[in-house]
C-alpha positions in Angstrom: 0.2 0.0 0.3 1.1 3.0 -1.0 0.1 7.0 -0.5 1.6 10.3 -1.8 1.1 13.7 -0.4 3.4 17.3 -1.1 4.5 17.5 2.7 3.7 14.9 5.6 4.0 15.9 8.8 4.6 13.3 11.6 3.6 14.4 14.9 0.2 16.4 16.2 1.2 18.6 18.8 1.9 22.6 18.4 5.0 22.1 16.0 3.2 19.9 13.8 0.0 21.9 13.6 1.7 25.2 13.4 3.7 24.0 10.6 0.7 22.6 9.1 -1.4 26.1 9.2 1.8 28.0 7.8 2.4 26.0 4.6 0.7 26.7 1.3 -3.1 26.2 0.9 -2.2 24.7 -2.4 -0.1 22.4 -1.4 -1.7 18.6 0.0 -0.3 18.3 3.4 -0.9 15.1 5.6 -0.6 14.8 9.6 0.0 12.0 10.8 -0.1 10.9 14.5 0.6 7.4 16.4 -2.0 8.0 19.1 -4.9 10.6 18.8 -4.5 14.0 17.7 -4.9 15.5 20.9 -2.7 13.1 22.5 0.3 14.9 22.6 2.7 16.9 25.6 1.6 19.9 23.6 -1.7 19.8 24.9 -0.4 18.7 28.5 1.9 21.7 29.0 0.2 23.7 31.9 2.5 27.1 33.0 2.0 28.9 29.6 4.2 30.5 26.7 6.7 33.0 27.2 6.9 36.4 24.9 9.3 39.3 24.8 7.4 41.8 26.9 8.4 44.8 24.8 12.2 45.7 23.1 12.9 46.6 26.4 12.7 43.1 27.5 15.1 41.9 24.9 18.6 41.8 27.2 16.8 40.5 30.3 14.7 38.1 28.5 18.0 36.8 26.6 20.0 36.8 29.4 17.3 34.4 31.5 17.4 31.9 28.6 21.1 32.0 28.4 21.8 31.7 32.3 19.0 28.8 32.2 20.6 26.8 29.7 24.2 27.5 30.9 25.3 29.5 28.5 25.4 26.6 26.2 22.5 27.9 24.0 22.9 28.9 20.5 22.7 32.7 20.1 21.1 32.8 16.6 18.6 30.5 17.8 17.5 32.2 21.0 17.6 36.2 19.1 14.8 34.5 16.2 12.9 33.5 19.2 12.6 36.5 21.3 12.1 38.6 18.1 9.8 36.3 16.7 7.9 35.9 19.8 4.8 38.4 19.6 3.9 37.8 16.3 3.3 34.2 17.5 1.2 35.6 20.3 -0.8 37.6 18.2 -1.0 34.6 15.6 -2.1 32.6 18.3 -4.4 35.1 19.2 -6.2 35.6 16.0 -7.3 31.6 15.9 -9.2 32.1 19.1 -6.5 31.3 21.4 -8.2 32.6 24.9 -5.3 34.1 26.9 -6.2 35.7 30.1 -6.6 39.5 29.8 -7.6 42.5 32.0 -10.6 43.8 32.0 -9.2 46.3 29.4 -8.3 43.5 27.0 -4.7 43.5 27.4 -3.1 40.2 28.2 -1.8 39.6 31.6 1.4 38.2 32.5 2.4 35.8 35.2 6.1 34.6 35.9 7.7 31.3 36.7 11.4 30.0 37.6 14.3 31.7 36.1 12.2 34.6 34.4 13.4 37.9 36.0 10.2 39.6 35.1 6.3 38.7 34.4 6.3 37.7 30.8 4.0 34.3 30.5 0.9 34.4 28.9 -1.5 32.1 30.3 -4.8 30.3 30.2 -5.8 29.1 34.1 -3.4 26.2 34.1 -4.2 24.2 30.8 -2.1 26.3 28.4 -1.2 23.8 26.4 -4.6 22.1 25.9 -5.8 25.6 25.6 -3.4 26.4 22.4 -3.2 23.2 21.1 -7.0 22.9 20.6 -7.6 25.9 18.8 -4.8 24.7 16.3 -6.5 21.7 16.1 -9.6 23.3 14.9 -7.7 25.6 12.7 -6.2 22.5 11.2 -9.5 20.6 10.2 -11.0 24.0 8.6 -8.3 23.7 5.8 -9.1 21.3 2.9 -5.7 20.8 2.0 -4.7 19.1 5.2 -5.5 15.8 5.6 -4.8 13.9 9.3 -4.5 10.3 9.8 -4.9 9.2 13.5 -3.6 5.9 15.1 -0.7 5.2 12.2 2.9 5.0 13.6 5.9 5.8 11.9 8.6 3.0 11.9 11.1 4.2 9.6 11.8 7.0 7.1 12.8 5.8 3.4 15.6 7.1 1.7 17.2 7.6 -1.7 20.4 9.0 -2.3 20.8 10.5 1.1 17.3 12.4 0.5 14.4 11.6 2.4 11.2 10.4 0.6 8.6 9.8 2.8 7.8 7.2 5.6 7.0 3.5 6.5 4.0 3.5 8.7 2.1 0.7 10.5 -1.5 0.7 11.2 -2.4 -0.8 15.0 -3.7 -4.0 13.3 -0.1 -4.4 11.5 -0.7 -3.3 8.1 2.0 -1.6 7.1 1.6 1.3 4.4 4.8 3.6 2.1 4.3 7.6 2.4 5.8 9.4 -0.2 6.3 13.2 0.4 8.3 15.6 -1.5 9.3 17.0 2.3 8.8 15.3 5.7 8.9 16.9 8.9 9.6 15.1 12.1 7.8 16.7 14.8 7.8 13.5 17.1 7.7 15.0 20.7 9.5 13.9 23.8 11.2 10.8 25.0 9.2 10.1 28.4 8.0 6.8 27.4 11.7 5.5 27.8 11.6 6.4 31.5 9.4 4.7 34.7 8.8 8.2 35.8 7.7 11.2 33.3 5.3 13.6 32.7 5.0 12.6 29.4 2.6 10.4 27.4 4.4 6.8 27.7 4.1 6.6 23.6 6.4 9.1 22.9 9.6 7.1 23.1 12.3 8.8 21.1 11.2 7.0 17.6 12.5 10.0 15.7 15.9 10.2 17.5 16.3 5.8 16.8 15.4 6.7 13.3 18.2 9.4 12.9 20.3 7.2 14.4 19.8 3.9 11.8 20.4 6.6 9.4 23.4 8.6 10.3 21.7 11.7 10.7 23.2 14.2 12.7 21.8 14.7 16.3 23.4 17.4 18.9 23.2 17.1 23.1 21.3 14.0 23.2 22.3 13.5 26.8 20.9 16.8 27.6 17.3 15.6 29.7 15.5 17.5 31.8 13.9 17.1 35.4 11.0 18.5 36.5 11.2 19.5 40.4 7.7 19.3 41.1 5.3 16.3 40.0 2.6 15.0 41.9 3.8 12.0 44.4 2.5 8.4 44.1 3.8 5.1 45.0 2.1 3.8 41.7 4.2 3.7 38.3 2.9 5.7 35.0 3.2 9.2 34.0 3.3 11.5 36.3 1.0 15.0 37.0 2.5 18.0 36.6 2.5 20.7 39.0 3.1 24.0 37.1 6.3 25.9 37.7 3.8 29.1 37.9 2.7 27.6 41.1 6.0 28.4 42.3 6.1 31.4 40.5 2.9 32.4 42.2 4.7 32.3 45.6 4.6 28.5 46.2 7.4 27.3 48.5 9.1 23.8 49.4 9.5 21.9 52.4 11.0 19.2 53.9 9.6 16.5 56.2 9.7 19.2 59.1 8.1 21.7 57.6 10.7 24.0 57.1 11.6 25.6 53.7 15.2 24.5 52.5 15.6 26.2 48.7 15.3 29.3 46.4 12.1 27.7 44.7 12.6 30.0 41.6 16.1 28.7 40.3 16.3 27.3 37.2 14.8 23.7 36.9 17.9 21.7 37.5 19.1 23.7 40.7 15.4 23.0 42.3 15.7 19.4 41.6 18.7 18.9 42.7 18.0 20.6 45.7 14.9 18.5 46.2 17.1 15.1 45.2 19.5 16.7 48.3 16.9 17.2 50.9 15.0 14.0 50.2 18.7 12.2 50.6 19.1 14.1 54.0 15.5 13.3 54.8 15.4 10.2 54.3 11.9 10.6 52.4 10.7 9.9 48.9 9.2 13.1 48.3 9.1 16.7 50.1 6.3 19.1 50.6 4.9 22.0 48.1 3.2 24.3 50.4 0.4 27.1 48.6 -0.5 28.4 51.4 1.0 31.9 49.9 -0.7 32.1 47.2 -4.8 34.0 47.7 -7.4 30.8 47.6 -9.1 33.0 45.1 -5.9 32.9 42.7 -5.2 29.3 43.3 -9.3 28.6 42.2 -8.7 30.8 39.1 -5.7 30.5 38.0 -4.9 27.0 39.0 -8.1 25.1 38.9 -6.8 21.9 36.8 -4.3 21.1 39.7 -6.4 22.3 42.4 -9.3 19.9 41.1 -6.9 17.2 40.1 -4.7 17.1 43.8 -8.3 17.0 45.8 -9.3 14.0 43.2 -5.6 12.5 44.9 -7.2 13.5 48.4 -5.4 16.9 49.4 -6.6 19.9 49.5 -4.3 22.3 48.1 -6.0 25.7 49.7 -6.1 23.6 53.3 -2.4 21.6 53.3 1.0 20.8 51.3 1.0 18.3 48.3 3.9 15.9 48.3 6.4 16.5 45.0 8.7 14.7 43.6 10.9 15.3 40.2 11.0 13.5 37.4 11.7 13.2 33.3 10.2 16.0 31.7 12.0 17.7 28.4 14.4 16.6 26.0 16.6 19.4 25.1 18.4 17.5 22.8 17.5 15.7 19.3 17.7 16.0 15.8 20.1 18.8 14.9 18.6 21.3 12.4 19.8 25.0 11.7 17.9 27.8 11.7 15.1 26.6 9.4 14.3 23.3 10.9 16.3 21.4 8.5 18.1 18.2 9.6 21.2 17.3 7.9 19.4 14.7 5.6 18.1 16.7 2.4 14.2 17.2 2.3 13.9 16.4 6.1 13.1 18.5 8.7 12.3 18.4 12.6 10.9 20.8 15.1 9.7 20.5 18.6 11.1 18.4 21.3 12.7 15.7 18.8 14.9 18.3 17.5 17.6 20.6 19.0 18.3 24.2 17.2 20.2 25.1 20.3 17.6 27.6 22.0 17.1 25.6 25.0 21.3 25.0 25.8 21.4 22.3 28.5 18.7 23.4 30.9 15.1 25.1 29.2 14.1 28.1 30.9 10.4 27.6 32.1 7.7 28.1 28.9 10.2 28.7 26.2 9.0 24.9 24.5 6.1 26.1 23.5 6.8 28.9 22.0 10.3 27.7 20.4 8.1 24.7 18.8 6.0 27.3 17.0 8.6 29.6 15.9 10.6 27.2 14.1 7.8 24.9 12.8 6.6 28.3 11.2 10.0 28.8 9.9 10.5 25.2 8.5 7.2 25.6 6.3 8.0 29.3 4.8 11.0 27.4 4.1 9.8 24.3 2.4 7.7 27.0 0.7 10.3 28.8 -0.8 12.2 25.5 -2.1 9.2 23.8 -3.2 8.8 24.3 -6.8 12.9 23.9 -7.4 12.7 20.1 -5.7 12.0 17.5 -7.8 9.7 14.7 -7.4 11.5 11.4 -6.7 9.3 8.1 -7.4 10.6 6.0 -4.9 8.9 2.2 -3.8 10.3 0.4 -1.4 9.3 -3.3 -0.2 7.6 -3.0 2.8 8.4 -6.9 3.8 11.8 -5.2 4.3 10.7 -3.0 7.4 8.5 -5.9 9.4 9.8 -5.6 12.9 12.7 -2.5 11.7 11.4 -0.9 14.7 11.8 -3.6 17.4 14.7 -2.5 19.2 13.9 1.3 18.7 14.0 1.9 22.4 16.8 0.3 23.8 18.9 2.2 20.8 17.6 5.7 21.7 17.7 4.9 25.5 21.6 4.0 25.1 22.5 6.9 22.7 20.7 9.4 25.3 22.9 8.0 27.8 20.8 8.9 31.0 20.9 6.6 33.9 17.7 6.1 35.6 19.0 6.5 39.0 17.0 10.3 39.7 13.7 9.0 38.4 
C-alpha cells in the first residue's frame, strides 16, 4: 500500500499543527500521529508560553534564557525566538486562543522560575490544551490538510541521502508507504523511555532512533530535563505536573519538618538537585509543596485543574501541603537542525521537542518550549514553501516486507544513545 502527499508531518503537537497551518494552501499536507490527535505533550503543558514583553525586555529575556541553559545555547536561535515571539502570540490570538486578559483586554503576564520578570501568557493552568485545541480546530478547517490518527512511523525512506517519506504501521499490523517531497518530524519527547515522566507513555524517541539508524546528525542527546515538582505517587505511570507557575506565584518547598530549604525560583535543574539532596538528607521519597502563600481565589482561578486533580488525589491545596518529587520532563537535545529546522538529510525537517536548534542549551527556561516549537515550525513551513517548486519529485517505492519489525529495538537504541541513567527518576 502506498500513499503520496506533497508534505508529510509526523506528529500533532503544536509544532506539527502550526507547521501545517503555515504551509501554502495549494499544497497537499498529511499529518499523522501515533495516537489520537490531542494526545501530545503540547496538550499537557500547564504553565504558559513566554513572550518578549517589549523591546526593553530583550536583553533580560535573552540573559534569562542563556543563564538557564548554562550559556550553551545557540545565540542566533535564541535571538530568532525572542524577536518572533510577539508575532506568534498575535497569531494564536487571531485563531481564538484565549489568553488571560484584564477587563480592558490587555494580556496578563505571570512569572515562572528563572525569569527575571513576568512575561508568560497563560490560560488558567491548561495553556497547552487551549493552544493545541485551537490549532486542531484551525487544521480541521483547511481543505488541503488531512489527518490520520493511530498510524505509527516505523522508519523513513531514503534515496541518495534524501528523505522520500516514511513507512508506517496501522494498529492491525498493516504497513503503508507514504511518499512526500518533504517530511517534517515533530514526534515529541522521550518520556516513554522512563518509569517516571510527565510525558505520554507512547512518546518513545522513535524519531531519534530512526535518525541514529540513518546517520542523521544529533545534538546533545544526553540533555534531559527533570521537572522539580510532580505529584508524588506510589504507583508507576505518567506523573501529574505541578506547574512552575505555582512557584512563580509564591508556593514554597518544605522538608519533612515543614521548613523551607531552597529558592524555588532557580532554574529547574537547580531546584531538582536541591529536592534530591533534601530527600536524601530526610530519608524520604518526596518533599512538600505549600501553596499557602497564594490567595485561595488565585488558586481557584489560575490553577483550577491542579486544584481539582489534587483534590481527587485527596489533597486540598488551599488547606494542606502536597507531596512532590522530580520526574523526567523535557528533552533539550535531539535531531540537530539549523535556523530553518532543516536536518542533515535533504528534504527532512524536524521541529519541537524531537529537534535541537540550540535555543535551550543544557537546561530549558520555563515556558520557552511552546514558543520555541511554534517559532521554528513556522520557519520550517516557510522554508519548505520557498524551496518547493525548485525540488524535483522522486518516485521511490520500497518493499514493505523489508521493514517488518525494523523498529523492534528502537527504545533500546534511543535509550543507549541518550545515555541517561535511571537513578534519579
